[in-house]
VOGU-3710 file (C-alpha; in Angstrom, 3 decimals, decimal comma):
1> xxxxxxxxxx> 2,160/33,469/-2,001  -0,716/35,281/-0,317  -3,164/32,802/1,086  -6,216/35,012/1,562  -9,350/34,544/3,636  -11,113/33,498/0,468  -8,459/30,824/-0,137  -8,732/29,620/3,459  -12,499/29,242/3,147  -12,153/27,434/-0,176
11> xxxxxxxxxx> -9,542/25,097/1,302  -11,922/24,235/4,115  -14,692/23,441/1,660  -12,502/21,430/-0,665  -11,185/19,184/2,080  -14,410/18,591/4,004  -17,147/19,382/1,455  -19,536/20,905/4,051  -22,930/22,330/3,146  -25,175/23,757/5,852
21> xxxxxxxxxx> -28,557/25,434/6,053  -29,084/29,221/5,986  -27,230/30,908/8,827  -28,596/33,734/10,914  -28,347/36,989/8,872  -26,409/38,685/11,640  -23,616/36,088/11,655  -23,592/35,210/7,968  -20,172/35,403/6,271  -20,124/37,991/3,486
31> xxxxxxxxxx> -17,970/36,395/0,807  -16,733/38,141/-2,319  -18,337/37,012/-5,560  -16,625/33,805/-6,648  -18,757/33,077/-9,716  -21,071/30,205/-10,484  -20,849/26,476/-11,203  -19,691/26,972/-14,777  -16,040/27,091/-13,739  -15,526/30,763/-12,862
41> xxxxxxxxxx> -15,522/30,307/-9,074  -11,743/30,428/-9,001  -9,229/31,338/-11,692  -6,795/28,740/-13,081  -3,884/30,557/-11,444  -5,649/30,631/-8,084  -6,618/26,991/-8,454  -2,995/26,036/-9,130  -1,833/28,086/-6,159  -4,453/26,557/-3,884
51> xxxxxxxxxx> -3,698/23,025/-5,094  0,011/23,409/-4,397  -0,709/24,793/-0,926  -3,126/21,908/-0,313  -0,460/19,368/-1,282  2,172/21,008/0,932  -0,278/20,966/3,813  -0,885/17,261/3,288  2,848/16,569/3,479  2,968/18,181/6,903
61> xxxxxxxxxx> 0,109/16,046/8,241  0,218/12,611/6,600  2,780/10,232/5,105  2,989/10,842/1,353  4,761/8,081/-0,576  8,355/8,876/-1,570  9,094/5,613/-3,412  9,836/6,452/-7,052  8,424/3,206/-8,486  5,123/3,556/-6,647
71> xxxxxxxxxx> 4,843/7,211/-7,678  5,540/6,426/-11,305  2,886/3,698/-11,352  0,088/5,756/-9,763  0,926/8,721/-12,010  0,878/6,511/-15,114  -2,512/4,966/-14,422  -3,904/8,372/-13,390  -2,762/10,148/-16,551  -4,127/7,315/-18,698
81> xxxxxxxxxx> -7,542/7,898/-17,143  -7,274/11,686/-17,485  -6,476/11,347/-21,194  -9,827/9,569/-21,648  -11,834/11,804/-19,309  -13,909/14,834/-20,293  -11,119/17,099/-19,026  -7,965/15,768/-20,733  -6,303/19,185/-20,733  -6,742/19,766/-16,988
91> xxxxxxxxxx> -3,626/19,429/-14,803  -3,738/16,415/-12,488  -1,299/15,137/-9,889  -1,607/11,648/-8,406  0,038/10,339/-5,267  -0,173/7,530/-2,725  -0,755/8,128/0,978  1,082/5,530/3,047  -1,795/4,675/5,335  -3,581/1,358/5,823
101> xxxxxxxxxx> -6,957/3,120/6,064  -9,201/2,601/3,034  -9,537/6,017/1,453  -9,133/8,120/-1,694  -9,828/11,810/-2,229  -9,645/14,681/-4,690  -8,367/18,105/-3,738  -8,027/21,466/-5,492  -5,775/21,769/-8,523  -6,399/18,165/-9,549
111> xxxxxxxxxx> -4,461/16,608/-6,668  -5,800/13,063/-6,258  -4,617/10,869/-3,401  -5,121/7,129/-2,916  -4,284/5,391/0,340  -1,996/2,374/0,159  -4,611/0,461/2,170  -7,165/0,924/-0,598  -4,730/-0,268/-3,275  -3,915/-3,402/-1,265
121> xxxxxxxxxx> -7,637/-4,073/-0,745  -8,404/-4,116/-4,480  -8,613/-7,474/-6,232  -8,026/-6,113/-9,728  -6,379/-3,141/-11,393  -9,751/-2,087/-12,800  -11,039/-1,707/-9,233  -8,239/0,717/-8,437  -8,859/2,514/-11,734  -12,565/2,792/-10,906
131> xxxxxxxxxx> -11,820/4,652/-7,673  -9,370/6,977/-9,425  -11,783/7,605/-12,319  -14,456/8,500/-9,752  -12,140/11,028/-8,070  -11,103/12,466/-11,450  -14,798/12,980/-12,237  -15,241/14,978/-9,006  -12,622/17,385/-10,377  -13,770/17,545/-14,009
141> xxxxxxxxxx> -17,412/18,057/-12,957  -16,363/20,917/-10,626  -18,061/19,299/-7,623  -15,529/20,776/-5,230  -16,172/24,289/-6,458  -19,931/23,972/-6,612  -19,793/23,347/-2,876  -18,046/26,695/-2,422  -21,276/28,488/-3,373  -22,860/27,147/-0,189
151> xxxxxxxxxx> -20,130/28,345/2,176  -21,840/31,716/2,556  -24,514/29,956/4,570  -22,060/28,899/7,271  -21,947/31,163/10,307  -18,725/32,510/11,761  -19,037/30,347/14,922  -19,638/27,267/12,756  -16,628/28,089/10,610  -14,442/28,549/13,683
161> xxxxxxxxxx> -15,686/25,294/15,186  -15,112/23,464/11,925  -11,529/24,727/11,723  -10,978/23,548/15,289  -12,400/20,164/14,332  -9,967/19,925/11,425  -7,082/20,733/13,748  -8,341/18,095/16,187  -8,690/15,649/13,332  -5,024/15,982/12,400
171> xxxxxxxxxx> -4,146/14,735/15,877  -6,975/12,211/16,281  -9,104/11,354/13,217  -11,799/9,715/15,333  -12,191/12,737/17,616  -12,014/15,118/14,676  -14,781/13,272/12,841  -16,951/13,279/15,981  -16,445/17,030/16,389  -17,373/17,704/12,779
181> xxxxxxxxxx> -20,537/15,634/13,106  -21,494/17,460/16,303  -21,033/20,854/14,633  -23,243/19,952/11,698  -25,939/18,547/13,957  -29,355/18,786/12,352  -27,844/20,060/9,109  -26,199/16,740/8,289  -29,086/15,386/6,179  -28,731/18,211/3,657
191> xxxxxxxxxx> -25,055/17,428/3,335  -25,760/13,751/2,671  -28,338/14,577/-0,001  -25,890/16,950/-1,693  -23,148/14,349/-1,579  -25,301/11,592/-3,066  -26,108/13,722/-6,094  -22,438/14,394/-6,755  -21,361/10,845/-6,004  -23,794/9,398/-8,539
201> xxxxxxxxxx> -22,641/11,861/-11,195  -19,008/10,960/-10,459  -19,959/7,278/-10,788  -21,571/7,847/-14,173  -18,788/10,024/-15,592  -16,065/7,868/-14,040  -17,503/4,699/-15,514  -17,401/6,215/-18,999  -13,749/7,142/-18,417  -13,040/3,594/-17,256
211> xxxxxxxxxx> -14,496/2,032/-20,358  -12,669/4,392/-22,724  -9,397/3,718/-20,879  -9,773/-0,038/-21,408  -10,622/-0,892/-17,809  -13,580/-3,006/-16,705  -16,677/-0,832/-15,965  -18,084/-3,702/-13,869  -15,240/-3,244/-11,419  -16,881/-0,138/-9,943
221> xxxxxxxxxx> -20,045/-1,799/-8,550  -18,012/-4,883/-7,624  -15,623/-2,855/-5,461  -18,414/-0,744/-3,953  -20,367/-3,867/-3,064  -17,407/-5,503/-1,372  -16,753/-2,324/0,601  -20,363/-2,171/1,728  -20,387/-5,807/2,766  -17,121/-5,545/4,662
231> xxxxxxxxxx> -18,191/-2,362/6,501  -20,442/-4,303/8,863  -17,314/-5,726/10,508  -15,979/-2,278/11,333  -18,802/-1,182/13,627  -18,687/2,575/14,045  -15,124/2,770/12,765  -16,068/2,365/9,105  -13,483/3,001/6,361  -12,960/6,701/5,635
241> xxxxxxxxxx> -13,847/6,077/1,989  -17,353/5,066/3,029  -17,718/8,208/5,155  -16,770/10,581/2,363  -18,282/8,477/-0,439  -21,501/6,923/1,005  -22,191/3,636/-0,788  -25,888/2,778/-0,792  -27,796/-0,128/-2,290  -29,300/2,229/-4,875
251> xxxxxxxxxx> -25,847/3,468/-5,886  -24,557/-0,052/-6,319  -27,661/-0,992/-8,289  -27,307/2,086/-10,497  -23,626/1,478/-11,263  -24,254/-2,212/-11,908  -27,050/-1,357/-14,321  -24,840/1,101/-16,178  -21,956/-1,382/-16,285  -24,153/-4,047/-17,849
261> xxxxxxxxxx> -24,842/-1,733/-20,775  -21,212/-2,123/-21,878  -20,165/-5,196/-23,895  -18,662/-7,909/-21,721  -14,990/-8,744/-22,108  -12,182/-9,994/-19,931  -9,663/-7,507/-18,555  -6,267/-8,634/-17,305  -4,230/-6,840/-14,663  -0,971/-5,254/-15,730
271> xxxxxxxxxx> 2,184/-6,723/-14,237  2,956/-3,269/-12,848  -0,236/-3,335/-10,764  0,593/-6,728/-9,305  4,168/-5,759/-8,476  3,256/-2,414/-6,902  0,533/-4,060/-4,836  3,062/-6,629/-3,592  5,520/-3,856/-2,765  2,907/-1,918/-0,793
281> xxxxxxxxxx> 1,966/-5,056/1,118  5,590/-5,525/2,181  6,084/-1,852/3,077  2,896/-1,783/5,162  3,515/-5,061/6,971  4,832/-5,106/10,530  5,260/-8,881/10,451  8,050/-9,837/8,040  7,809/-13,518/8,902  4,067/-13,542/8,293
291> xxxxxxxxxx> 4,467/-11,687/5,011  7,161/-14,140/3,897  4,779/-17,037/4,572  2,031/-15,204/2,669  4,126/-14,978/-0,508  5,672/-18,417/-0,089  2,216/-19,980/0,026  1,531/-18,429/-3,378  4,675/-19,663/-5,088  2,802/-22,717/-6,354
301> xxxxxxxxxx> -0,621/-21,114/-6,910  -2,270/-19,239/-9,778  -0,793/-18,376/-13,149  2,898/-18,320/-13,996  2,817/-14,513/-13,746  1,176/-14,619/-10,308  3,793/-17,099/-9,106  6,512/-14,782/-10,373  4,974/-11,873/-8,454  4,963/-14,044/-5,326
311> xxxxxxxxxx> 8,656/-14,701/-5,883  9,221/-10,955/-6,198  7,343/-10,482/-2,919  9,565/-12,967/-1,089  12,588/-11,058/-2,385  11,213/-7,751/-1,110  10,581/-9,271/2,323  14,155/-10,594/2,413  15,510/-7,170/1,401  13,405/-5,421/4,043
321> xxxxxxxxxx> 14,756/-7,870/6,662  18,307/-7,171/5,394  18,782/-10,767/4,284  20,876/-9,549/1,388  22,159/-12,903/0,136  18,636/-14,280/-0,112  17,350/-11,137/-1,825  20,311/-11,132/-4,229  19,621/-14,727/-5,244  15,911/-14,103/-5,868
331> xxxxxxxxxx> 16,349/-10,914/-7,869  19,268/-12,358/-9,866  17,010/-15,211/-10,951  14,100/-12,893/-11,810  16,311/-10,476/-13,745  17,814/-13,272/-15,835  14,380/-14,720/-16,548  12,768/-11,339/-17,344  15,518/-8,952/-18,561  12,998/-6,444/-19,904
341> xxxxxxxxxx> 11,206/-5,947/-16,572  12,623/-2,896/-14,733  11,131/-3,736/-11,303  13,250/-6,866/-10,958  16,446/-5,171/-12,148  15,811/-2,204/-9,846  15,350/-4,504/-6,858  18,618/-6,245/-7,696  20,427/-2,886/-7,822  18,717/-1,770/-4,628
351> xxxxxxxxxx> 19,949/-4,915/-2,886  23,536/-3,943/-3,701  22,869/-0,378/-2,558  21,312/-1,372/0,774  24,181/-3,775/1,447  26,546/-0,809/0,767  28,123/-2,464/-2,236  28,164/0,873/-4,050  30,398/-0,154/-6,945  28,031/-2,947/-7,970
361> xxxxxxxxxx> 24,941/-0,803/-7,312  26,257/1,985/-9,552  27,076/-0,421/-12,357  23,591/-1,927/-12,184  21,783/1,399/-12,108  23,911/2,804/-14,918  23,040/-0,180/-17,079  19,343/0,329/-16,323  19,445/4,010/-17,306  20,679/2,838/-20,692
371> xxxxxxxxxx> 18,028/0,113/-21,006  15,174/2,311/-19,720  16,226/5,912/-20,538  12,764/7,408/-19,913  12,122/5,713/-16,578  12,083/8,518/-13,978  12,018/6,079/-11,055  15,276/4,486/-12,205  16,848/7,921/-12,752  15,988/8,963/-9,190
381> xxxxxxxxxx> 17,369/5,763/-7,679  20,546/6,084/-9,757  21,040/9,662/-8,530  20,436/8,562/-4,937  23,095/5,890/-5,399  25,542/8,430/-6,832  25,009/10,652/-3,788  25,408/7,818/-1,294  28,545/6,530/-3,048  30,245/9,933/-2,974
391> xxxxxxxxxx> 29,861/11,137/-6,566  28,025/14,486/-6,127  29,190/16,086/-9,379  27,763/13,254/-11,494  24,622/13,278/-9,377  24,188/17,003/-10,010  24,486/16,492/-13,755  21,862/13,752/-13,719  19,455/15,784/-11,574  19,165/18,297/-14,409
401> xxxxxxxxxx> 17,916/15,528/-16,726  14,810/14,823/-14,630  11,401/15,883/-15,928  9,726/19,084/-14,762  7,181/17,092/-12,783  9,879/15,097/-10,979  11,760/18,308/-10,210  8,692/19,555/-8,329  8,830/16,647/-5,860  10,343/17,122/-2,378
411> xxxxxxxxxx> 12,905/14,353/-3,019  14,442/16,444/-5,838  15,227/19,323/-3,465  16,465/16,919/-0,804  18,922/15,356/-3,247  20,096/18,778/-4,472  20,702/19,874/-0,882  22,825/16,788/-0,246  24,734/17,229/-3,518  25,686/20,826/-2,683
421> xxxxxxxxxx> 26,616/19,824/0,855  28,994/17,208/-0,546  30,380/19,805/-2,985  31,143/22,078/-0,004  28,695/24,772/-1,077  26,722/25,384/2,154  24,710/28,357/0,876  23,250/26,339/-1,994  22,751/23,339/0,277  20,738/25,362/2,807
431> xxxxxxxxxx> 18,855/27,048/-0,029  17,596/23,761/-1,460  16,977/22,272/1,948  14,693/25,274/2,521  12,823/24,393/-0,690  12,519/20,804/0,540  10,988/21,902/3,841  8,656/24,285/2,033  7,462/21,466/-0,235  6,890/19,374/2,903
441> xxxxxxxxxx> 4,693/22,085/4,425  7,231/23,048/7,107  7,469/26,796/6,589  9,349/27,605/9,827  12,109/25,133/8,947  12,257/26,621/5,439  12,795/30,105/6,869  15,487/28,794/9,217  17,399/27,154/6,348  17,219/30,289/4,183
451> xxxxxxxxxx> 18,625/32,332/7,040  21,484/29,851/7,421  22,151/30,205/3,692  22,231/33,997/4,026  24,881/33,693/6,760  27,221/31,713/4,490  30,594/33,243/3,621  31,370/34,475/0,104  27,850/34,966/-1,286  27,739/36,649/-4,688
461> xxxxxxxxxx> 25,159/39,312/-5,548  23,008/36,980/-7,658  22,639/34,296/-4,974  22,106/36,935/-2,267  19,185/38,353/-4,265  17,646/34,902/-4,703  17,946/34,135/-0,995  16,462/37,497/-0,039  13,491/36,973/-2,369  12,822/33,453/-1,041
471> xxxxxxxxxx> 13,184/34,583/2,574  10,615/37,341/2,051  8,331/34,927/0,209  8,420/32,327/2,995  8,038/34,964/5,696  5,034/36,613/4,003  3,375/33,251/3,566  3,883/32,439/7,224  2,336/35,800/8,192  -0,660/35,217/5,893
481> xxxxx> -1,153/31,715/7,303  -1,153/33,042/10,865  -3,701/35,731/9,958  -6,135/33,082/8,741  -5,849/31,061/11,950
//
């Protein structure tokens, strides 16, 4: 892939959304014509290419969730919203960033990320949906690409300084943000005005999507208001979501007024939302004892469903602490009580897997693939269990049954690499490990693995051609990336 200067400039805009005043004519960047706000700024193919590069870059800088259950949930809720948006045919990709910071963002190609910290902060599924609907609206309304029309007003020194600030920000977010603010200087007010206009449009469009997707439109102003109220406790270190999505009193008032125009009704949270939120709380916690007390205190509170979720949480804490007997007992009870709920059955199988009882783990996962044949999360965990229990040939067969979208995830290539390693096929193993590193944004490691594959003994002509093509592809991309630095 050739990542041109135009792509580099677009990537900068899409991530930071900068708009500055007219630069000096002598230092103004002369961009090629990228079209207008009607959607012709970038072609669909270029947008796809840029989105994939954006996602790979994110993998190399932040912790993207690799848990199959969490991924399946966020993708399900995201696609439900997209189906009821004004761009149902647009490609979208949803993922969770494993960071406690409160943030969500939209990138090129419909890549929408939500931080685990934001999900945990929500009090209702509709609040999470409201944030995602807002980000979806940024994409469908072409806000990211409208900003690209203003890049021509950024001088070369400003562009260079901004790139340096981004690099600094990957090492220290606080310092990076300070550098960006210093660069913009007196131009910052224009950026805020531009952002407010787009934010309010995303609120309006997102709220319509919420309502049509059977989520509570009132959740949007409720969540914004709670964020605004809580921000006073942060001092200067306000949540990133409030930096990139300024929440003002007028915005809250506007969204509340719009929400009141919809008929009132009660909206219940899905069990999936409650279980995924509990799982994220356990994964993010550094105090297992404190988290155990948190869930235990809720075993006798709320509805029967909420008490069951608390029980699930105590089981996850026990599993994380490697208290396998306790976890086994909890998940056995939950699975018997709710045989149609895959999260409980998966946790029971995972308990056997983590305790290295592979025979039992395999039997449990195999049963679940029969009960829930379309559940991609269960398929992935079953394949992982097959690999860890020394059954690579069966694992390979099951990998081919995964959906196209799942096969584009880094974990797919990682599993394939392990399968071929176990099958004593080093060339194929290195080949797919290279694809894994490429998907993770680690181009140098990808090149290294391809070269190891090329050094393998007994390569046939077909595989040699594939390896040569991928080596040249990775190398050219590395060269293009270095040119844009």
